[in-house]
N, CA, C and O of each residue as an XYZ file, in Angstrom:
980
protein
N     109.241     67.133    202.241
C     108.503     68.399    202.314
C     108.718     69.231    201.053
O     107.759     69.712    200.449
N     109.974     69.398    200.661
C     110.291     70.177    199.475
C     109.677     69.558    198.224
O     109.312     70.268    197.287
N     109.562     68.212    198.214
C     108.951     67.527    197.071
C     107.490     67.924    196.919
O     107.011     68.135    195.805
N     106.785     68.025    198.037
C     105.368     68.406    197.985
C     105.220     69.852    197.512
O     104.355     70.158    196.692
N     106.060     70.725    198.028
C     106.014     72.140    197.631
C     106.282     72.274    196.133
O     105.588     73.020    195.442
N     107.267     71.567    195.639
C     107.578     71.603    194.201
C     106.443     71.005    193.376
O     106.136     71.487    192.285
N     105.825     69.955    193.904
C     104.691     69.337    193.204
C     103.532     70.327    193.086
O     102.893     70.421    192.039
N     103.267     71.061    194.164
C     102.209     72.070    194.133
C     102.513     73.159    193.103
O     101.634     73.582    192.352
N     103.740     73.595    193.080
C     104.137     74.639    192.120
C     104.015     74.136    190.690
O     103.547     74.859    189.810
N     104.433     72.897    190.458
C     104.373     72.329    189.111
C     102.931     72.130    188.672
O     102.586     72.385    187.519
N     102.081     71.670    189.602
C     100.672     71.466    189.257
C     100.025     72.805    188.915
O      99.239     72.904    187.973
N     100.362     73.819    189.682
C      99.832     75.154    189.411
C     100.251     75.631    188.021
O      99.467     76.231    187.285
N     101.495     75.350    187.688
C     102.025     75.787    186.387
C     101.316     75.068    185.238
O     100.896     75.701    184.269
N     101.185     73.739    185.351
C     100.581     72.970    184.253
C      99.078     73.223    184.136
O      98.519     73.117    183.044
N      98.423     73.553    185.241
C      96.984     73.835    185.198
C      96.700     75.307    184.917
O      95.554     75.700    184.698
N      97.760     76.115    184.927
C      97.651     77.556    184.677
C      96.735     78.240    185.695
O      96.018     79.185    185.368
N      96.771     77.748    186.924
C      96.011     78.342    188.026
C      96.982     78.656    189.154
O      97.732     77.784    189.595
N      96.969     79.885    189.615
C      97.997     80.333    190.554
C      97.473     80.688    191.943
O      98.113     81.442    192.676
N      96.317     80.148    192.304
C      95.746     80.418    193.619
C      95.300     79.126    194.283
O      94.648     78.288    193.659
N      95.658     78.972    195.557
C      95.223     77.822    196.346
C      94.199     78.291    197.377
O      94.375     79.336    198.005
N      93.127     77.510    197.549
C      92.086     77.823    198.529
C      91.977     76.651    199.496
O      91.745     75.515    199.080
N      92.145     76.929    200.791
C      92.167     75.868    201.801
C      91.242     76.211    202.964
O      91.287     77.320    203.495
N      90.412     75.262    203.352
C      89.600     75.421    204.558
C      90.447     75.159    205.789
O      91.151     74.152    205.859
N      90.383     76.065    206.763
C      91.190     75.953    207.982
C      90.290     75.576    209.157
O      89.369     76.309    209.516
N      90.578     74.413    209.746
C      89.713     73.877    210.791
C      90.251     74.066    212.204
O      89.504     73.959    213.177
N      91.549     74.346    212.318
C      92.182     74.359    213.634
C      92.889     73.058    213.931
O      93.451     72.881    215.012
N      92.862     72.124    212.951
C      93.535     70.840    213.089
C      94.869     70.817    212.373
O      95.210     71.739    211.632
N      95.621     69.751    212.603
C      96.982     69.667    212.094
C      97.038     69.457    210.586
O      97.962     69.944    209.934
N      96.068     68.741    210.020
C      96.102     68.465    208.580
C      95.927     69.742    207.759
O      96.676     69.983    206.812
N      94.943     70.552    208.119
C      94.743     71.803    207.371
C      95.862     72.796    207.664
O      96.207     73.612    206.809
N      96.429     72.733    208.861
C      97.551     73.623    209.196
C      98.765     73.292    208.339
O      99.407     74.189    207.793
N      99.079     72.005    208.219
C     100.221     71.604    207.399
C      99.972     71.926    205.932
O     100.835     72.497    205.265
N      98.801     71.565    205.428
C      98.490     71.794    204.017
C      98.597     73.270    203.654
O      99.185     73.622    202.631
N      98.034     74.124    204.486
C      98.066     75.560    204.197
C      99.486     76.116    204.256
O      99.835     77.018    203.494
N     100.291     75.588    205.145
C     101.682     76.045    205.246
C     102.483     75.615    204.020
O     103.293     76.386    203.505
N     102.261     74.401    203.556
C     102.943     73.931    202.342
C     102.542     74.781    201.142
O     103.383     75.119    200.310
N     101.267     75.126    201.053
C     100.808     75.990    199.957
C     101.452     77.373    200.063
O     101.881     77.941    199.059
N     101.515     77.908    201.281
C     102.134     79.218    201.486
C     103.601     79.199    201.077
O     104.115     80.181    200.541
N     104.271     78.083    201.331
C     105.689     77.940    200.999
C     105.966     78.029    199.500
O     107.098     78.297    199.096
N     104.947     77.808    198.672
C     105.146     77.875    197.216
C     105.347     79.307    196.739
O     105.873     79.527    195.648
N     104.936     80.283    197.544
C     105.000     81.680    197.126
C     103.806     82.104    196.291
O     103.694     83.269    195.912
N     102.901     81.156    195.999
C     101.717     81.463    195.198
C     100.589     81.965    196.099
O     100.594     81.745    197.310
N      99.631     82.639    195.483
C      98.502     83.191    196.224
C      97.784     82.078    196.990
O      97.351     81.092    196.394
N      97.662     82.236    198.295
C      97.060     81.218    199.153
C      95.961     81.860    200.001
O      96.224     82.758    200.801
N      94.724     81.387    199.815
C      93.582     81.938    200.536
C      93.136     80.936    201.601
O      92.768     79.803    201.289
N      93.175     81.371    202.858
C      92.750     80.536    203.976
C      91.306     80.892    204.332
O      90.960     82.068    204.449
N      90.476     79.878    204.503
C      89.059     80.134    204.759
C      88.607     79.438    206.043
O      88.680     78.215    206.158
N      88.146     80.222    206.990
C      87.545     79.686    208.211
C      86.037     79.692    208.016
O      85.457     80.713    207.647
N      85.397     78.539    208.267
C      83.955     78.407    207.997
C      83.239     77.814    209.207
O      82.771     76.678    209.141
N      83.144     78.558    210.313
C      82.518     78.002    211.515
C      81.037     77.701    211.339
O      80.288     78.472    210.739
N      80.641     76.555    211.882
C      79.230     76.196    212.005
C      79.051     75.698    213.436
O      79.325     74.535    213.732
N      78.587     76.587    214.329
C      78.466     76.256    215.759
C      79.760     75.601    216.255
O      79.736     74.599    216.970
N      80.875     76.189    215.860
C      82.171     75.556    216.127
C      82.561     75.620    217.595
O      82.300     76.609    218.280
N      83.185     74.558    218.063
C      83.725     74.549    219.423
C      84.779     75.645    219.520
O      85.618     75.770    218.628
N      84.751     76.436    220.580
C      85.626     77.605    220.708
C      87.109     77.255    220.560
O      87.859     78.002    219.932
N      87.530     76.144    221.124
C      88.953     75.792    221.063
C      89.406     75.559    219.621
O      90.522     75.930    219.259
N      88.546     74.945    218.791
C      88.877     74.719    217.389
C      88.993     76.050    216.649
O      89.927     76.274    215.879
N      88.017     76.928    216.903
C      88.002     78.217    216.220
C      89.202     79.069    216.632
O      89.800     79.743    215.793
N      89.551     79.043    217.905
C      90.716     79.795    218.380
C      91.998     79.302    217.718
O      92.836     80.105    217.308
N      92.153     77.975    217.612
C      93.345     77.426    216.958
C      93.396     77.832    215.491
O      94.460     78.160    214.964
N      92.235     77.809    214.835
C      92.183     78.217    213.422
C      92.600     79.679    213.272
O      93.401     80.015    212.400
N      92.053     80.543    214.125
C      92.383     81.970    214.067
C      93.884     82.190    214.319
O      94.525     82.985    213.632
N      94.422     81.491    215.292
C      95.841     81.663    215.622
C      96.739     81.186    214.492
O      97.765     81.802    214.205
N      96.355     80.091    213.853
C      97.156     79.590    212.729
C      97.104     80.560    211.548
O      98.122     80.839    210.915
N      95.924     81.060    211.267
C      95.776     82.022    210.166
C      96.623     83.265    210.434
O      97.310     83.759    209.539
N      96.573     83.760    211.644
C      97.376     84.940    212.003
C      98.860     84.652    211.844
O      99.601     85.481    211.316
N      99.298     83.484    212.297
C     100.711     83.093    212.194
C     101.153     83.023    210.732
O     102.219     83.527    210.379
N     100.340     82.401    209.888
C     100.707     82.277    208.470
C     100.738     83.642    207.774
O     101.635     83.912    206.975
N      99.768     84.495    208.074
C      99.724     85.814    207.424
C     100.905     86.683    207.850
O     101.397     87.490    207.062
N     101.357     86.524    209.074
C     102.529     87.269    209.537
C     103.818     86.749    208.899
O     104.786     87.491    208.736
N     103.816     85.477    208.543
C     105.022     84.815    208.041
C     105.159     84.909    206.519
O     106.271     84.972    205.995
N     104.027     84.919    205.811
C     104.050     84.893    204.342
C     103.187     86.026    203.784
O     102.030     86.179    204.177
N     103.742     86.810    202.881
C     102.967     87.921    202.325
C     102.066     87.491    201.170
O     101.310     88.309    200.645
N     102.133     86.226    200.766
C     101.246     85.719    199.715
C      99.974     85.082    200.282
O      99.185     84.493    199.543
N      99.782     85.205    201.604
C      98.635     84.576    202.272
C      97.590     85.621    202.636
O      97.909     86.676    203.183
N      96.333     85.309    202.322
C      95.205     86.144    202.745
C      94.167     85.220    203.388
O      94.300     83.998    203.326
N      93.148     85.794    203.996
C      92.172     84.957    204.695
C      90.768     85.527    204.594
O      90.567     86.713    204.332
N      89.805     84.640    204.812
C      88.390     85.008    204.855
C      87.735     84.202    205.967
O      88.121     83.060    206.217
N      86.754     84.783    206.630
C      85.932     84.009    207.556
C      84.488     84.135    207.121
O      83.947     85.236    207.024
N      83.871     82.997    206.860
C      82.475     82.961    206.435
C      81.720     82.086    207.424
O      81.867     80.864    207.427
N      80.921     82.717    208.252
C      80.178     81.982    209.276
C      78.941     81.357    208.639
O      78.028     82.057    208.201
N      78.930     80.048    208.598
C      77.855     79.316    207.936
C      76.778     78.824    208.908
O      75.913     78.036    208.526
N      76.829     79.282    210.150
C      75.893     78.791    211.157
C      74.445     79.059    210.766
O      73.606     78.165    210.874
N      74.139     80.265    210.317
C      72.748     80.593    209.970
C      72.297     79.837    208.724
O      71.137     79.436    208.624
N      73.219     79.642    207.764
C      72.890     78.878    206.553
C      72.553     77.438    206.935
O      71.576     76.865    206.454
N      73.374     76.871    207.802
C      73.131     75.493    208.235
C      71.836     75.390    209.040
O      71.094     74.417    208.904
N      71.570     76.384    209.869
C      70.352     76.369    210.694
C      69.102     76.356    209.805
O      68.140     75.639    210.081
N      69.132     77.163    208.730
C      68.002     77.179    207.791
C      67.857     75.820    207.103
O      66.746     75.315    206.939
N      68.974     75.241    206.706
C      68.971     73.932    206.060
C      68.434     72.870    207.022
O      67.624     72.021    206.651
N      68.902     72.943    208.249
C      68.511     71.976    209.283
C      67.007     72.000    209.520
O      66.394     70.955    209.741
N      66.411     73.189    209.474
C      64.974     73.324    209.719
C      64.140     72.612    208.655
O      63.015     72.189    208.923
N      64.688     72.484    207.462
C      63.978     71.789    206.389
C      63.831     70.302    206.696
O      62.969     69.623    206.139
N      64.689     69.808    207.595
C      64.687     68.387    207.941
C      64.504     68.218    209.454
O      65.159     67.389    210.086
N      63.606     69.016    210.011
C      63.415     69.041    211.466
C      62.986     67.689    212.016
O      63.273     67.370    213.170
N      62.301     66.890    211.199
C      61.823     65.581    211.652
C      62.815     64.464    211.380
O      62.567     63.306    211.716
N      63.938     64.816    210.772
C      64.946     63.807    210.430
C      65.833     63.544    211.637
O      66.482     64.457    212.147
N      65.862     62.311    212.088
C      66.645     61.972    213.275
C      68.056     61.493    212.946
O      68.797     61.111    213.851
N      68.440     61.505    211.675
C      69.762     61.037    211.286
C      70.776     62.161    211.499
O      70.976     63.003    210.623
N      71.407     62.164    212.664
C      72.352     63.216    213.011
C      73.608     63.165    212.145
O      74.208     64.203    211.864
N      74.009     61.966    211.720
C      75.201     61.844    210.880
C      74.991     62.515    209.531
O      75.903     63.145    208.997
N      73.789     62.380    208.981
C      73.496     63.024    207.701
C      73.646     64.540    207.813
O      74.204     65.185    206.925
N      73.140     65.102    208.917
C      73.257     66.542    209.120
C      74.702     66.960    209.382
O      75.132     68.028    208.946
N      75.452     66.113    210.097
C      76.871     66.408    210.314
C      77.607     66.452    208.990
O      78.430     67.338    208.762
N      77.314     65.497    208.113
C      77.945     65.485    206.795
C      77.518     66.683    205.950
O      78.277     67.161    205.108
N      76.299     67.163    206.183
C      75.838     68.344    205.444
C      76.672     69.572    205.787
O      76.839     70.462    204.953
N      77.193     69.627    207.004
C      78.096     70.734    207.356
C      79.310     70.729    206.431
O      79.711     71.769    205.908
N      79.889     69.540    206.238
C      81.075     69.434    205.381
C      80.737     69.801    203.937
O      81.556     70.396    203.236
N      79.541     69.449    203.499
C      79.160     69.751    202.111
C      78.885     71.242    201.922
O      79.145     71.782    200.846
N      78.370     71.908    202.938
C      78.211     73.365    202.862
C      79.577     74.040    202.761
O      79.744     75.012    202.024
N      80.545     73.522    203.502
C      81.893     74.088    203.454
C      82.534     73.860    202.082
O      83.208     74.740    201.547
N      82.315     72.671    201.525
C      82.854     72.397    200.190
C      82.281     73.380    199.164
O      83.017     73.916    198.336
N      80.969     73.614    199.221
C      80.327     74.547    198.296
C      80.920     75.948    198.443
O      81.142     76.649    197.455
N      81.171     76.340    199.686
C      81.754     77.656    199.963
C      83.161     77.772    199.390
O      83.505     78.785    198.782
N      83.972     76.739    199.582
C      85.347     76.755    199.064
C      85.363     76.853    197.542
O      86.195     77.561    196.975
N      84.454     76.153    196.882
C      84.432     76.210    195.417
C      83.906     77.554    194.911
O      84.313     78.023    193.848
N      83.002     78.172    195.673
C      82.561     79.521    195.308
C      83.754     80.484    195.331
O      83.947     81.287    194.418
N      84.544     80.379    196.398
C      85.720     81.256    196.528
C      86.769     80.921    195.478
O      87.364     81.817    194.879
N      86.996     79.626    195.254
C      88.017     79.209    194.288
C      87.668     79.681    192.880
O      88.528     80.203    192.170
N      86.420     79.502    192.475
C      86.048     79.906    191.122
C      86.084     81.424    190.971
O      86.460     81.942    189.919
N      85.694     82.128    192.023
C      85.739     83.594    191.989
C      87.172     84.098    191.835
O      87.410     85.141    191.225
N      88.131     83.343    192.396
C      89.530     83.761    192.373
C      90.392     82.935    191.415
O      91.620     82.954    191.503
N      89.746     82.216    190.507
C      90.461     81.350    189.557
C      91.457     80.455    190.288
O      92.629     80.373    189.921
N      90.964     79.783    191.336
C      91.846     78.979    192.173
C      91.480     77.509    192.221
O      90.500     77.073    191.617
N      92.285     76.755    192.949
C      92.083     75.334    193.176
C      91.729     75.096    194.634
O      92.323     75.707    195.523
N      90.767     74.214    194.891
C      90.460     73.800    196.250
C      91.439     72.699    196.645
O      91.541     71.673    195.973
N      92.152     72.926    197.738
C      93.198     71.995    198.163
C      92.692     71.114    199.291
O      92.206     71.608    200.308
N      92.810     69.788    199.103
C      92.369     68.837    200.116
C      93.332     68.756    201.280
O      94.524     69.024    201.133
N      92.809     68.386    202.442
C      93.638     68.321    203.647
C      93.649     66.921    204.270
O      94.117     66.751    205.396
N      93.140     65.924    203.549
C      93.086     64.575    204.098
C      94.440     63.882    204.075
O      95.230     64.069    203.150
N      94.703     63.074    205.109
C      95.939     62.281    205.132
C      95.645     60.865    204.629
O      94.502     60.537    204.313
N      96.681     60.037    204.558
C      96.560     58.709    203.946
C      95.637     57.779    204.728
O      94.881     57.011    204.133
N      95.693     57.844    206.056
C      94.845     56.966    206.869
C      93.376     57.290    206.619
O      92.557     56.387    206.451
N      93.045     58.583    206.596
C      91.667     59.006    206.378
C      91.203     58.704    204.954
O      90.130     58.137    204.748
N      92.024     59.091    203.974
C      91.589     59.042    202.578
C      91.643     57.654    201.955
O      90.833     57.339    201.083
N      92.584     56.819    202.388
C      92.764     55.529    201.733
C      92.754     54.340    202.686
O      92.912     53.197    202.257
N      92.570     54.604    203.979
C      92.519     53.532    204.961
C      91.116     53.287    205.467
O      90.497     52.270    205.154
N      90.613     54.236    206.260
C      89.294     54.069    206.879
C      88.203     54.925    206.233
O      87.042     54.853    206.636
N      88.567     55.730    205.239
C      87.561     56.553    204.568
C      86.861     57.511    205.506
O      85.647     57.700    205.434
N      87.651     58.121    206.399
C      87.074     59.003    207.409
C      86.987     60.432    206.863
O      87.727     61.326    207.276
N      86.073     60.609    205.937
C      85.808     61.929    205.360
C      84.399     61.908    204.788
O      83.799     60.845    204.630
N      83.880     63.082    204.480
C      82.534     63.184    203.924
C      82.588     63.178    202.403
O      83.268     64.002    201.790
N      81.873     62.254    201.810
C      81.790     62.194    200.353
C      81.159     63.482    199.832
O      80.076     63.878    200.264
N      81.849     64.124    198.900
C      81.420     65.423    198.358
C      81.362     66.508    199.422
O      80.658     67.507    199.275
N      82.113     66.293    200.498
C      82.293     67.323    201.517
C      83.757     67.663    201.549
O      84.265     68.280    200.613
N      84.471     67.268    202.628
C      85.923     67.486    202.634
C      86.619     66.556    201.653
O      87.812     66.712    201.392
N      85.877     65.577    201.101
C      86.446     64.741    200.041
C      86.317     65.371    198.673
O      86.860     64.841    197.703
N      85.608     66.497    198.562
C      85.438     67.177    197.280
C      86.503     68.246    197.092
O      86.341     69.382    197.537
N      87.588     67.876    196.431
C      88.723     68.794    196.269
C      89.325     68.643    194.872
O      88.976     67.727    194.128
N      90.237     69.560    194.531
C      90.936     69.490    193.244
C      92.265     68.756    193.337
O      92.624     67.998    192.435
N      92.991     68.977    194.418
C      94.293     68.333    194.613
C      94.464     67.955    196.082
O      93.872     68.573    196.967
N      95.284     66.929    196.331
C      95.477     66.434    197.698
C      96.969     66.267    197.998
O      97.523     65.189    197.782
N      97.615     67.306    198.486
C      99.071     67.250    198.673
C      99.563     66.362    199.808
O     100.714     65.927    199.774
N      98.729     66.070    200.825
C      99.237     65.256    201.941
C      98.547     63.895    202.015
O      98.667     63.199    203.023
N      97.825     63.507    200.960
C      97.057     62.260    200.998
C      97.932     61.012    200.918
O      97.421     59.900    201.049
N      99.227     61.171    200.709
C     100.128     60.012    200.748
C     100.964     60.014    202.024
O     101.913     59.240    202.147
N     100.614     60.884    202.975
C     101.330     60.955    204.252
C     100.516     60.309    205.355
O      99.330     60.600    205.512
N     101.153     59.427    206.123
C     100.514     58.899    207.320
C     100.378     60.038    208.339
O     101.060     61.058    208.234
N      99.501     59.856    209.314
C      99.292     60.899    210.320
C     100.589     61.204    211.071
O     100.853     62.356    211.412
N     101.383     60.189    211.323
C     102.661     60.399    212.024
C     103.593     61.271    211.191
O     104.338     62.083    211.739
N     103.557     61.106    209.865
C     104.385     61.925    208.979
C     103.876     63.362    208.940
O     104.660     64.307    208.852
N     102.560     63.515    209.006
C     101.965     64.855    209.069
C     102.466     65.579    210.311
O     102.836     66.752    210.246
N     102.477     64.882    211.436
C     102.932     65.487    212.689
C     104.401     65.897    212.603
O     104.766     66.992    213.030
N     105.236     65.028    212.056
C     106.669     65.314    211.936
C     106.909     66.539    211.056
O     107.711     67.409    211.396
N     106.211     66.601    209.925
C     106.398     67.710    208.998
C     105.884     69.019    209.584
O     106.504     70.070    209.418
N     104.750     68.948    210.270
C     104.179     70.148    210.892
C     105.115     70.706    211.958
O     105.285     71.919    212.080
N     105.716     69.807    212.724
C     106.658     70.233    213.749
C     107.878     70.881    213.117
O     108.377     71.892    213.611
N     108.357     70.302    212.029
C     109.530     70.835    211.323
C     109.263     72.237    210.778
O     110.166     73.071    210.724
N     108.032     72.485    210.381
C     107.671     73.788    209.814
C     107.346     74.826    210.889
O     107.095     75.988    210.570
N     107.350     74.420    212.145
C     107.121     75.367    213.237
C     105.679     75.708    213.486
O     105.379     76.762    214.047
N     104.772     74.832    213.079
C     103.343     75.071    213.296
C     103.051     75.114    214.800
O     103.673     74.395    215.582
N     102.109     75.955    215.187
C     101.800     76.212    216.596
C     101.656     74.929    217.416
O     101.019     73.969    216.982
N     102.245     74.928    218.581
C     102.212     73.756    219.463
C     100.795     73.359    219.830
O     100.500     72.169    219.944
N      99.905     74.339    220.018
C      98.523     74.019    220.393
C      97.849     73.150    219.337
O      96.965     72.355    219.656
N      98.264     73.300    218.083
C      97.726     72.463    217.007
C      98.397     71.091    217.011
O      97.741     70.072    216.795
N      99.696     71.072    217.255
C     100.439     69.809    217.273
C      99.909     68.844    218.328
O      99.886     67.632    218.112
N      99.487     69.379    219.464
C      99.081     68.518    220.585
C      97.563     68.327    220.681
O      97.097     67.528    221.493
N      96.794     69.042    219.873
C      95.335     68.952    219.959
C      94.854     67.591    219.464
O      95.330     67.116    218.432
N      93.927     66.955    220.169
C      93.355     65.692    219.694
C      92.654     65.912    218.357
O      91.873     66.855    218.233
N      92.908     65.074    217.355
C      92.263     65.249    216.046
C      90.743     65.157    216.144
O      90.208     64.297    216.844
N      90.052     66.053    215.434
C      88.592     66.042    215.407
C      88.117     66.500    214.039
O      88.777     67.315    213.394
N      86.971     65.981    213.588
C      86.456     66.408    212.284
C      85.638     67.689    212.379
O      85.311     68.290    211.355
N      85.301     68.121    213.612
C      84.609     69.395    213.792
C      83.213     69.456    213.198
O      82.740     70.538    212.850
N      82.543     68.314    213.075
C      81.225     68.296    212.433
C      80.063     68.202    213.415
O      78.905     68.159    213.000
N      80.363     68.170    214.720
C      79.303     67.891    215.677
C      79.026     69.048    216.640
O      78.024     69.030    217.356
N      79.898     70.046    216.664
C      79.660     71.172    217.562
C      79.973     70.859    219.007
O      79.600     71.624    219.897
N      80.657     69.740    219.265
C      81.060     69.410    220.626
C      82.532     69.020    220.602
O      83.230     69.287    219.623
N      83.007     68.388    221.674
C      84.436     68.103    221.759
C      84.790     66.648    221.430
O      85.854     66.172    221.824
N      83.917     65.939    220.716
C      84.246     64.552    220.379
C      85.411     64.517    219.393
O      85.494     65.343    218.484
N      86.298     63.563    219.584
C      87.502     63.446    218.772
C      87.336     62.365    217.708
O      86.368     61.605    217.718
N      88.308     62.313    216.787
C      88.306     61.242    215.787
C      88.398     59.884    216.468
O      87.733     58.930    216.064
N      89.233     59.804    217.514
C      89.394     58.542    218.234
C      88.081     58.099    218.877
O      87.775     56.907    218.914
N      87.296     59.074    219.389
C      85.992     58.746    219.963
C      85.097     58.086    218.908
O      84.372     57.135    219.197
N      85.164     58.610    217.687
C      84.296     58.105    216.627
C      84.813     56.809    216.011
O      84.030     55.934    215.643
N      86.131     56.691    215.903
C      86.711     55.523    215.247
C      86.948     54.353    216.200
O      86.879     53.191    215.800
N      87.226     54.671    217.461
C      87.512     53.618    218.425
C      88.960     53.184    218.427
O      89.311     52.180    219.047
N      89.803     53.931    217.737
C      91.239     53.621    217.681
C      92.007     54.900    217.393
O      91.461     55.836    216.808
N      93.277     54.947    217.801
C      94.120     56.103    217.522
C      94.664     56.008    216.099
O      94.611     54.946    215.480
N      95.181     57.112    215.587
C      95.780     57.081    214.257
C      97.031     56.209    214.229
O      97.308     55.559    213.222
N      97.783     56.189    215.313
C      98.944     55.301    215.377
C      98.514     53.844    215.231
O      99.157     53.068    214.525
N      97.429     53.481    215.899
C      96.929     52.113    215.793
C      96.431     51.813    214.384
O      96.673     50.728    213.856
N      95.741     52.768    213.778
C      95.215     52.553    212.434
C      96.343     52.469    211.402
O      96.243     51.723    210.428
N      97.410     53.232    211.616
C      98.588     53.115    210.739
C      99.151     51.705    210.808
O      99.508     51.111    209.791
N      99.226     51.181    212.030
C      99.711     49.812    212.197
C      98.813     48.842    211.422
O      99.305     47.943    210.739
N      97.504     49.029    211.532
C      96.563     48.133    210.861
C      96.694     48.214    209.342
O      96.553     47.204    208.653
N      96.963     49.408    208.817
C      97.123     49.559    207.362
C      98.319     48.764    206.849
O      98.309     48.261    205.725
N      99.334     48.659    207.676
C     100.551     47.956    207.261
C     100.625     46.515    207.728
O     101.633     45.843    207.508
N      99.560     46.027    208.377
C      99.593     44.679    208.950
C      99.681     43.606    207.870
O      98.980     43.658    206.859
N     100.550     42.639    208.105
C     100.672     41.483    207.223
C     100.332     40.230    208.011
O     100.791     40.052    209.139
N      99.536     39.374    207.421
C      99.092     38.169    208.115
C     100.274     37.268    208.471
O     101.307     37.269    207.801
N     100.092     36.506    209.539
C     101.126     35.563    209.943
C     101.722     35.868    211.296
O     102.504     35.081    211.831
N     101.349     37.026    211.859
C     101.871     37.418    213.169
C     100.820     37.157    214.248
O      99.620     37.317    214.024
N     101.298     36.754    215.411
C     100.397     36.556    216.544
C      99.971     37.921    217.087
O     100.809     38.785    217.350
N      98.666     38.101    217.251
C      98.142     39.398    217.662
C      97.748     39.394    219.128
O      97.294     38.385    219.668
N      97.935     40.551    219.762
C      97.389     40.744    221.101
C      95.887     40.997    220.965
O      95.381     41.200    219.861
N      95.192     40.985    222.080
C      93.755     41.241    222.053
C      93.458     42.618    221.470
O      92.546     42.763    220.656
N      94.224     43.634    221.882
C      93.997     44.991    221.383
C      94.317     45.088    219.896
O      93.592     45.752    219.156
N      95.372     44.450    219.452
C      95.713     44.484    218.032
C      94.600     43.873    217.189
O      94.288     44.375    216.109
N      94.010     42.803    217.674
C      92.898     42.196    216.938
C      91.709     43.138    216.891
O      91.032     43.244    215.868
N      91.452     43.828    218.010
C      90.359     44.800    218.050
C      90.594     45.914    217.028
O      89.684     46.301    216.295
N      91.828     46.423    216.992
C      92.159     47.507    216.064
C      92.032     47.035    214.619
O      91.511     47.756    213.767
N      92.508     45.829    214.348
C      92.418     45.286    212.993
C      90.964     45.130    212.571
O      90.615     45.400    211.422
N      90.118     44.697    213.495
C      88.685     44.565    213.202
C      88.060     45.939    212.927
O      87.239     46.084    212.022
N      88.459     46.943    213.718
C      87.957     48.310    213.517
C      88.376     48.823    212.142
O      87.566     49.367    211.392
N      89.651     48.638    211.830
C      90.164     49.104    210.533
C      89.422     48.429    209.381
O      88.978     49.102    208.451
N      89.286     47.117    209.438
C      88.634     46.380    208.352
C      87.171     46.770    208.212
O      86.642     46.839    207.103
N      86.517     47.028    209.349
C      85.111     47.443    209.308
C      84.955     48.768    208.565
O      84.119     48.884    207.668
N      85.762     49.771    208.938
C      85.653     51.079    208.289
C      86.128     51.027    206.835
O      85.555     51.689    205.969
N      87.171     50.244    206.570
C      87.681     50.133    205.201
C      86.612     49.567    204.278
O      86.452     50.036    203.151
N      85.881     48.565    204.746
C      84.825     47.957    203.939
C      83.604     48.860    203.857
O      83.043     49.071    202.782
N      83.202     49.388    205.006
C      82.002     50.227    205.090
C      82.126     51.487    204.238
O      81.158     51.918    203.611
N      83.325     52.076    204.220
C      83.541     53.338    203.503
C      84.245     53.154    202.163
O      84.728     54.116    201.567
N      84.297     51.910    201.697
C      84.973     51.637    200.434
C      84.409     52.431    199.266
O      85.144     52.796    198.349
N      83.097     52.703    199.295
C      82.474     53.445    198.197
C      83.053     54.849    198.047
O      83.014     55.421    196.958
N      83.591     55.409    199.135
C      84.197     56.741    199.064
C      85.569     56.693    198.392
O      85.997     57.657    197.758
N      86.240     55.573    198.540
C      87.635     55.465    198.114
C      87.795     54.849    196.729
O      88.907     54.770    196.206
N      86.681     54.410    196.132
C      86.709     53.836    194.790
C      86.035     54.778    193.808
O      85.214     55.601    194.213
N      86.365     54.675    192.512
C      85.674     55.491    191.506
C      84.187     55.205    191.506
O      83.760     54.120    191.899
N      83.396     56.170    191.069
C      81.945     56.007    190.988
C      81.630     54.891    189.998
O      82.154     54.893    188.884
N      80.776     53.929    190.387
C      80.402     52.862    189.457
C      79.685     53.438    188.239
O      78.779     54.260    188.374
N      80.088     53.010    187.073
C      79.476     53.482    185.818
C      78.982     52.284    185.018
O      79.745     51.350    184.772
N      77.714     52.299    184.610
C      77.195     51.244    183.764
C      77.789     51.389    182.371
O      77.757     52.471    181.785
N      78.321     50.315    181.853
C      78.896     50.306    180.503
C      77.949     49.532    179.595
O      77.720     48.342    179.814
N      77.403     50.184    178.589
C      76.446     49.517    177.702
C      77.147     48.474    176.841
O      78.326     48.603    176.514
N      76.405     47.454    176.489
C      76.928     46.388    175.656
C      76.662     46.733    174.199
O      75.519     46.727    173.741
N      77.756     47.039    173.466
C      77.584     47.429    172.064
C      77.387     46.224    171.156
O      77.227     46.383    169.945
């Protein structure tokens, strides 16, 4: 934990930027990330960006923001309701039946908002993705929540995120809440979308061939490999044509 806090402070020093901007979703990843940023003592701006948000997610976000502001005097917050902006955008594509595209557009609107705030405050947008999401199954929106300046918890497995969050005293309601990406306006969880728990996906990331698998383990491995391949374009650098001189 202290290593991450020191890394954030050092990055701020070398980049000559002393403000962190973090989107707060009501989930454990953004809660941990924002707390680590607050621990640096540097200016930390928490941003809630509801878009037809499920009440339980919004309540957890509000409670976490209140807890952090009471605990650290370097923390401030903003709430920017993007529901009407998204509704106008959605109307432009009223005949489009691709619900996933519109769900991803929510994340991209939030990314644009975070960068508006960051540039206005000479700050950095801080990513909240963990290792399973960012480098395992690619469970993030390209140029949405994947559009960030730095990623302090992207080398932590979800289990490590939980351990660190508990150690820092993050609200229990966040610790026990089922993980969700909050892009659908309902109560569907990450597990509903992925078909496997984060514990199972962690196992799949570390799997080495040669072991006899149970039926469920094979199912999980197939799920992991499917998402890893399908979302590989998010986790690799953008392909660039190199001219032949």
